[in-house]
C-alpha positions in Angstrom: 15.9 -7.6 2.8 12.5 -7.1 1.1 10.7 -9.2 3.8 10.7 -6.3 6.2 9.1 -3.9 3.7 6.5 -6.5 2.6 5.7 -7.1 6.3 5.4 -3.4 6.8 3.0 -3.0 3.9 0.9 -5.8 5.2 0.7 -4.3 8.6 -0.3 -0.9 7.3 -3.1 -2.0 4.9 -6.1 -4.4 5.0 -5.8 -5.2 1.3 -3.7 -8.3 0.8 -0.6 -8.2 -1.5 -0.6 -10.6 -4.4 2.6 -12.3 -5.7 2.5 -9.8 -8.7 2.4 -6.9 -6.2 5.4 -8.4 -4.3 7.4 -8.8 -7.5 6.6 -5.1 -8.4 7.8 -4.0 -5.0 11.1 -5.9 -5.5 11.5 -4.4 -9.0 11.0 -0.8 -7.9 12.8 -0.7 -4.5 16.6 -0.7 -4.7 18.6 -2.2 -1.8 21.5 0.0 -0.5 23.9 -0.1 2.4 24.8 3.2 4.0 27.8 3.3 6.3 27.8 5.1 9.7 28.2 8.8 9.2 27.6 8.5 5.4 25.1 11.0 4.0 21.8 9.8 2.6 21.0 13.5 1.7 23.0 16.7 2.0 21.8 20.2 2.4 21.4 21.7 -1.1 20.8 18.4 -2.9 17.4 17.3 -4.2 16.0 14.3 -2.3 15.6 11.8 -5.2 14.7 8.7 -3.0 12.6 7.8 -0.1 14.3 5.2 2.1 12.7 2.4 4.1 15.1 1.5 6.9 15.5 -2.3 7.1 18.4 -2.1 9.6 20.1 0.8 11.4 19.4 4.3 12.6 19.5 7.7 10.9 19.2 11.3 11.9 17.6 14.3 10.0 19.1 17.7 10.9 20.1 21.2 10.0 23.3 23.1 10.8 23.0 26.7 11.9 25.4 29.5 11.2 27.5 28.7 14.3 28.0 25.1 13.0 25.6 23.5 15.6 23.4 20.6 14.6 19.7 20.8 15.3 18.1 17.3 15.1 14.7 17.4 13.5 14.0 13.7 13.4 15.4 10.4 14.4 14.6 7.2 12.5 15.2 3.5 13.1 14.1 0.2 11.6 10.7 0.1 9.8 10.7 3.9 9.5 10.8 6.0 6.3 13.4 8.6 5.7 13.2 11.5 3.2 12.9 15.2 3.0 9.3 15.2 2.0 9.3 18.7 0.5 12.4 18.1 -1.6 11.2 14.7 -2.7 7.8 16.0 -3.8 8.7 19.4 -5.1 12.2 18.6 -6.5 13.6 21.5 -4.6 17.0 21.7 -2.9 16.9 20.3 0.6 17.6 22.4 3.7 18.4 19.2 5.7 21.1 16.7 6.1 20.2 13.1 6.7 22.9 10.6 7.6 23.4 7.2 9.0 24.1 7.1 12.8 24.6 3.4 12.6 25.4 1.2 9.6 22.2 1.0 7.7 20.5 -1.3 5.2 17.7 0.6 3.3 15.4 0.1 0.4 15.2 3.1 -1.9 12.4 4.2 -4.2 12.2 7.2 -6.5 9.1 9.3 -6.5 8.0 8.2 -10.1 8.4 4.6 -9.0 6.4 5.2 -5.8 3.7 6.8 -7.8 3.6 3.8 -10.2 3.4 1.5 -7.1 0.4 3.5 -5.9 -1.7 1.5 -8.4 -1.3 -1.4 -6.0 -4.2 -1.1 -3.5 -2.1 -2.2 -0.5 0.6 0.3 -1.3 -1.9 3.1 -1.7 -3.5 2.2 1.7 0.0 2.1 3.3 0.9 5.5 1.9 -2.3 7.0 3.2 -1.7 5.5 6.6 1.9 6.8 6.6 0.7 10.3 5.6 -1.9 10.3 8.4 0.8 9.2 10.9 3.2 11.8 9.6 0.7 14.6 10.1 -0.1 13.4 13.6 3.6 13.1 14.5 4.2 16.5 13.1 1.4 18.0 15.2 2.7 16.3 18.3 6.3 17.5 17.6 5.0 21.1 17.2 2.9 21.0 20.3 5.8 19.6 22.3 7.5 23.0 22.0 5.3 24.3 24.8 6.2 21.4 27.1 8.9 21.7 29.7 12.2 19.9 29.0 11.2 17.2 31.6 7.8 16.6 29.9 9.6 16.3 26.4 12.0 13.8 27.9 9.1 11.8 29.5 7.2 11.8 26.2 10.3 10.5 24.4 10.7 7.8 27.1 7.1 6.8 26.7 6.8 6.9 22.9 10.3 6.1 21.6 12.4 4.5 24.4 14.6 2.8 21.8 16.0 6.2 20.9 17.6 6.4 24.3 19.4 3.1 23.6 20.5 3.9 20.0 21.5 7.6 20.1 24.0 9.3 22.4 23.1 12.0 24.9 24.1 15.0 22.7 21.8 13.8 19.8 18.9 13.2 22.2 19.5 16.6 23.7 19.4 18.3 20.3 16.3 16.4 19.3 14.6 17.6 22.5 15.8 21.1 22.0 17.7 21.3 25.3 21.4 21.5 26.3 23.3 18.4 27.1 23.7 19.6 30.7 19.9 20.1 31.0 19.3 16.6 29.7 21.9 15.1 32.1 20.1 16.8 35.0 16.7 15.6 33.9 18.0 12.0 33.5 19.5 12.3 37.0 16.1 13.2 38.4 14.4 10.3 36.5 16.9 7.8 37.9 16.4 9.0 41.5 12.6 8.5 41.2 
């Protein structure tokens, strides 16, 4: 299970990992299985762990006063899952994060991640993750001004695996469109 994380660290840093570094990673990350529909984090709880997804898919969402879900983020293998604000500030989360598929994850607490930051490769990886997070957040915000068709085309281009792993209603919520609108858009794409 740790091989995926070690490979991820190596791919996101130029500094090599030593055997001592690898043992530290194994000591600080806790393997866990999360069943489909089981919560990783519930609204109101404090996010005490960051999770590296080894296997499976998760969704990060809010529920409005009408009981409707609004998907904020979708995550699959080799992605990190957490409520960044709650994890950092130790404040109650406004999000729910649950497993859409059965998942195998590696969990790390914030104090342990900060300890691991003394490993140069981990520090580089965290900096790279943060840069990618900022870029992805900017793209997500700028997509608000795109048409529904453009948002779907962007998803097809950048995360086509989401279309295979998540059902239509989840994809529609992630794109901020109705299920019917997404069906119409998909129909046009198929005809082209």
